[in-house]
C-alpha positions as CSV (number, residue, x, y, z in Angstrom):
1,M,10.2,-69.8,-61.9
2,S,9.6,-73.5,-62.8
3,R,11.6,-75.1,-65.6
4,N,12.7,-78.5,-66.9
5,V,16.4,-79.1,-67.4
6,R,18.0,-82.1,-69.2
7,A,20.9,-83.5,-67.1
8,N,22.6,-86.9,-67.0
9,G,20.0,-88.4,-69.3
10,L,17.0,-87.3,-67.2
11,D,14.5,-84.5,-67.2
12,F,14.8,-82.5,-63.9
13,H,12.0,-80.3,-62.7
14,C,13.6,-77.3,-61.1
15,L,12.5,-74.1,-59.3
16,E,14.6,-71.0,-59.7
17,Q,14.4,-67.6,-58.2
18,G,16.6,-64.7,-57.1
19,R,19.9,-63.2,-58.4
20,G,23.4,-63.4,-57.0
21,E,25.8,-66.2,-56.1
22,P,24.1,-69.6,-56.9
23,I,22.9,-71.9,-54.2
24,L,21.9,-75.4,-55.3
25,F,19.4,-77.0,-52.9
26,L,19.3,-80.8,-52.4
27,H,16.2,-82.0,-50.6
28,G,15.7,-85.1,-48.5
29,F,13.1,-87.8,-48.1
30,P,10.2,-87.5,-48.7
31,D,10.4,-83.9,-49.9
32,H,10.6,-82.1,-53.2
33,A,11.8,-78.8,-54.7
34,A,9.1,-76.6,-53.2
35,T,9.7,-77.7,-49.6
36,W,12.6,-75.2,-49.5
37,R,9.9,-72.4,-49.6
38,P,10.3,-71.1,-46.1
39,L,14.1,-70.7,-46.5
40,A,14.0,-69.6,-50.1
41,E,11.7,-66.7,-49.4
42,R,14.3,-65.3,-47.1
43,L,17.4,-66.0,-49.3
44,A,16.0,-65.0,-52.7
45,P,16.8,-61.2,-52.3
46,E,20.5,-62.0,-52.1
47,F,21.1,-65.2,-53.9
48,R,20.2,-67.2,-57.1
49,L,18.4,-70.2,-55.8
50,I,18.1,-73.5,-57.8
51,A,16.0,-76.3,-56.3
52,P,15.5,-79.5,-58.3
53,D,13.2,-82.4,-57.7
54,L,15.9,-85.0,-57.3
55,R,16.0,-88.2,-59.3
56,G,12.7,-90.0,-58.9
57,Y,11.0,-87.2,-57.0
58,G,8.1,-84.9,-57.9
59,L,8.1,-84.0,-61.6
60,T,11.6,-85.3,-62.4
61,S,12.2,-88.5,-64.4
62,R,11.8,-91.8,-62.5
63,P,14.0,-94.7,-63.6
64,L,12.2,-98.0,-62.7
65,D,15.2,-100.1,-61.5
66,V,16.7,-99.7,-58.1
67,E,20.3,-99.8,-59.5
68,S,19.6,-96.4,-61.1
69,Y,19.5,-94.9,-57.6
70,R,23.0,-95.8,-56.5
71,L,25.0,-93.0,-54.9
72,G,27.3,-92.7,-57.9
73,H,24.4,-91.9,-60.2
74,L,23.0,-89.3,-57.7
75,I,26.4,-87.6,-57.6
76,D,26.6,-87.5,-61.4
77,D,23.1,-85.9,-61.4
78,V,24.4,-83.0,-59.3
79,A,27.4,-82.5,-61.5
80,A,25.2,-82.5,-64.6
81,L,22.7,-80.1,-63.1
82,I,25.5,-77.6,-62.4
83,D,26.7,-77.9,-66.0
84,A,23.1,-77.6,-67.3
85,F,22.7,-74.3,-65.6
86,D,26.1,-73.2,-67.2
87,L,27.7,-72.8,-63.8
88,S,31.3,-73.7,-62.8
89,M,30.8,-73.7,-59.1
90,V,27.9,-73.5,-56.6
91,H,27.1,-73.3,-52.9
92,L,25.4,-76.5,-51.9
93,C,22.6,-76.6,-49.4
94,G,21.3,-80.1,-48.4
95,H,19.0,-81.7,-45.9
96,D,18.6,-85.3,-44.9
97,W,19.4,-87.5,-48.0
98,G,20.2,-84.3,-49.9
99,G,22.8,-83.4,-47.2
100,V,24.4,-86.9,-47.5
101,L,24.5,-86.3,-51.2
102,A,26.1,-82.9,-50.8
103,F,28.9,-84.3,-48.7
104,A,29.5,-87.1,-51.2
105,F,29.4,-84.7,-54.2
106,A,31.9,-82.3,-52.5
107,E,34.4,-85.2,-52.0
108,K,34.2,-86.3,-55.6
109,H,33.9,-82.8,-57.3
110,P,35.8,-80.4,-55.0
111,H,36.2,-77.8,-57.7
112,K,32.4,-77.5,-58.2
113,A,31.5,-77.0,-54.5
114,A,32.2,-73.6,-53.2
115,S,30.7,-74.4,-49.8
116,L,28.3,-76.7,-48.0
117,S,25.5,-75.7,-45.7
118,V,24.0,-78.9,-44.4
119,F,20.9,-79.5,-42.2
120,N,20.8,-82.6,-40.1
121,A,22.7,-84.9,-42.4
122,P,26.1,-86.6,-42.2
123,P,28.7,-87.6,-44.8
124,P,28.1,-91.3,-45.9
125,A,31.2,-92.6,-44.0
126,V,30.1,-90.8,-40.7
127,L,26.6,-92.3,-41.0
128,Q,27.9,-95.8,-41.6
129,S,30.4,-95.5,-38.7
130,M,27.7,-94.3,-36.3
131,I,25.3,-97.0,-37.3
132,W,28.0,-99.6,-36.6
133,N,29.4,-98.1,-33.4
134,D,26.7,-96.0,-31.7
135,P,23.9,-98.1,-30.2
136,N,21.5,-95.1,-30.1
137,Q,22.1,-94.3,-33.8
138,R,21.8,-98.0,-34.7
139,L,18.4,-98.1,-33.0
140,A,17.3,-94.9,-34.7
141,S,18.5,-96.2,-38.1
142,Q,16.3,-99.3,-38.1
143,Y,13.8,-97.3,-40.2
144,I,16.2,-97.8,-43.1
145,T,15.7,-101.6,-42.9
146,M,11.9,-101.0,-42.8
147,L,12.0,-98.7,-45.8
148,R,13.9,-101.4,-47.7
149,S,11.4,-104.1,-46.9
150,A,8.5,-105.3,-49.0
151,E,6.1,-104.2,-46.3
152,A,7.1,-100.6,-47.0
153,D,5.4,-100.7,-50.4
154,A,2.0,-101.2,-48.8
155,L,2.4,-98.1,-46.6
156,F,4.3,-95.8,-48.8
157,N,2.4,-95.5,-52.1
158,E,0.3,-92.9,-54.0
159,T,-3.0,-94.3,-52.9
160,N,-2.2,-93.8,-49.2
161,V,-1.4,-90.1,-49.5
162,D,-3.8,-88.9,-46.9
163,A,-2.3,-91.1,-44.2
164,L,1.2,-90.0,-45.3
165,I,0.3,-86.3,-45.1
166,A,-1.0,-87.0,-41.6
167,R,2.1,-88.9,-40.7
168,F,4.7,-86.4,-42.0
169,L,3.0,-83.1,-42.2
170,A,0.2,-82.8,-39.6
171,Q,2.3,-81.5,-36.8
172,P,4.2,-78.8,-38.7
173,Y,0.9,-77.7,-40.2
174,R,-0.7,-77.4,-36.8
175,Q,2.3,-75.4,-35.7
176,G,1.9,-72.9,-38.6
177,L,5.2,-74.0,-40.1
178,L,3.4,-75.2,-43.3
179,N,0.5,-73.5,-45.0
180,D,-2.3,-74.8,-47.2
181,A,-0.2,-74.2,-50.4
182,D,2.6,-76.3,-48.9
183,I,0.3,-79.2,-48.2
184,A,-1.2,-79.0,-51.7
185,A,2.4,-79.0,-53.2
186,Y,3.2,-82.2,-51.2
187,R,0.0,-83.8,-52.3
188,H,0.8,-83.0,-55.9
189,A,4.3,-84.4,-55.6
190,W,3.2,-87.5,-53.6
191,T,0.5,-88.6,-56.0
192,R,2.6,-88.9,-59.1
193,N,2.6,-92.4,-60.5
194,G,5.5,-94.5,-59.1
195,V,6.9,-91.7,-57.0
196,W,7.0,-93.6,-53.7
197,Q,8.6,-96.6,-55.3
198,A,11.3,-94.2,-56.6
199,M,11.8,-92.5,-53.3
200,L,12.1,-95.9,-51.5
201,A,14.7,-96.9,-54.2
202,W,17.1,-94.3,-52.7
203,Y,17.2,-96.4,-49.5
204,R,17.2,-99.8,-51.3
205,A,20.2,-98.7,-53.4
206,A,22.0,-96.9,-50.5
207,P,25.5,-98.1,-49.6
208,F,24.7,-98.5,-45.9
209,D,24.8,-101.6,-43.8
210,V,22.3,-101.5,-41.0
211,P,22.9,-104.4,-38.6
212,D,20.3,-105.7,-36.2
213,I,20.1,-103.9,-32.9
214,D,21.8,-106.7,-31.0
215,A,24.6,-107.4,-33.6
216,E,28.2,-106.9,-32.6
217,F,29.5,-103.3,-32.3
218,G,32.8,-101.8,-33.3
219,N,32.8,-102.8,-36.9
220,D,34.7,-99.9,-38.3
221,C,36.8,-96.8,-37.4
222,L,35.9,-93.5,-38.9
223,N,38.4,-91.7,-41.2
224,E,38.3,-88.0,-41.8
225,C,36.3,-86.8,-44.8
226,H,38.3,-85.3,-47.6
227,I,36.2,-82.2,-48.2
228,E,38.1,-79.1,-49.3
229,C,35.4,-76.5,-49.2
230,P,34.0,-74.6,-46.1
231,V,31.3,-76.6,-44.3
232,Q,28.5,-75.3,-42.1
233,I,26.4,-77.7,-40.2
234,I,23.0,-76.5,-38.9
235,W,21.6,-79.1,-36.5
236,G,18.2,-79.4,-34.9
237,D,18.7,-81.2,-31.6
238,Q,15.2,-82.5,-31.4
239,D,15.9,-84.8,-34.3
240,A,14.5,-88.4,-34.1
241,V,16.4,-89.6,-37.2
242,F,19.9,-88.7,-36.1
243,V,21.1,-88.7,-32.5
244,P,22.7,-85.4,-31.2
245,A,26.1,-87.1,-31.1
246,M,26.0,-87.4,-34.9
247,A,26.7,-83.6,-35.2
248,D,29.8,-84.0,-33.1
249,A,31.0,-87.0,-35.2
250,I,30.6,-84.8,-38.4
251,V,32.8,-82.1,-36.9
252,H,35.3,-84.7,-35.8
253,A,35.5,-86.0,-39.4
254,C,35.5,-82.6,-41.0
255,P,37.8,-80.6,-38.8
256,E,37.2,-77.3,-40.7
257,A,33.4,-77.5,-40.3
258,I,31.5,-75.1,-38.1
259,L,28.5,-76.3,-36.1
260,T,25.4,-74.4,-34.9
261,R,22.9,-76.3,-32.8
262,L,19.3,-75.2,-32.7
263,P,18.0,-76.8,-29.4
264,A,14.3,-76.3,-30.2
265,A,14.4,-77.4,-33.8
266,G,13.9,-81.0,-35.1
267,H,15.0,-83.0,-38.1
268,V,14.0,-80.1,-40.5
269,P,15.6,-77.0,-38.9
270,H,15.1,-74.9,-42.0
271,R,11.4,-75.4,-41.6
272,D,11.3,-75.1,-37.9
273,A,13.5,-72.0,-37.7
274,P,13.8,-70.5,-41.3
275,E,14.7,-67.0,-40.2
276,R,17.6,-68.2,-38.1
277,C,18.8,-70.6,-40.8
278,A,18.6,-68.0,-43.5
279,A,20.7,-65.6,-41.3
280,L,23.3,-68.3,-40.7
281,I,23.6,-69.1,-44.4
282,T,23.8,-65.5,-45.4
283,K,26.6,-64.8,-43.0
284,F,28.5,-68.0,-43.9
285,L,28.3,-67.4,-47.7
286,A,29.4,-63.8,-47.2
287,Q,32.5,-65.1,-45.5
288,H,33.1,-67.7,-48.3
289,P,32.2,-66.2,-51.6
290,I,32.7,-68.0,-54.9
291,R,36.1,-67.1,-56.3
292,P,37.3,-67.7,-59.9
293,I,39.2,-70.9,-60.4
294,S,42.6,-70.3,-62.0
295,K,43.6,-72.3,-65.0
296,E,46.5,-73.8,-63.0
297,V,44.1,-75.2,-60.4
298,I,41.8,-76.7,-63.1
299,A,44.8,-78.3,-64.8
């Protein structure tokens, strides 16, 4: 079911299906709500699934200024969406930027996050520390500098959608991981007026310092993340965005986290191995059901 929800002063386009404990899906760049399809088809029989187009994406409202995409506003969006669906607590499932956001949200709103299931995404502090201290991750993260540049606007825009589909989607389509309807949904999302400028604004407003490759290393020490809920990390080892050592850094920062590596999967493990990912999430959530919050805890 497709519906529009008013939250944090914006209109969010959301997809909803299934019944049971609620899972709120937070997609990454340059995706949209419907890109959870392979995973959602497998989880809908047991869970209530809510997948919004995040701020600026797809059919959701698009503020024009970069400042509107600061991390604090994105966290507030998630809190407002949970309230808009009249929920007190949800399981969060995030990928890429959506995973970064899920970690940040769980730190700020621990009583709204029952659990985190995160695909190839670190907490903000872990990402920053790895960019500063790990030469391979710093090299891999240079794309952030590119996406912040003026040159990115010429490549990432609505008039260049055929080239962008070829760039991001051709390989998974050839592999049978995406179907014609998936490609059509991407085309619909990617040809909305101003959508690429909004997606790029997430990077331009992001709180990450990305030094040049040859800049001095050892700029910061990583502290543990203060996340109270259970955390499951599902990691595709063939990722070109985050180095394999990133997954170990997340576990080090979140001592209670569990990590499952998928050696054959890439940056989008829930697309590369949806059956396996759905099984992992189902088992994890069965072990960590949403429990009522006592009035004493809330107080």
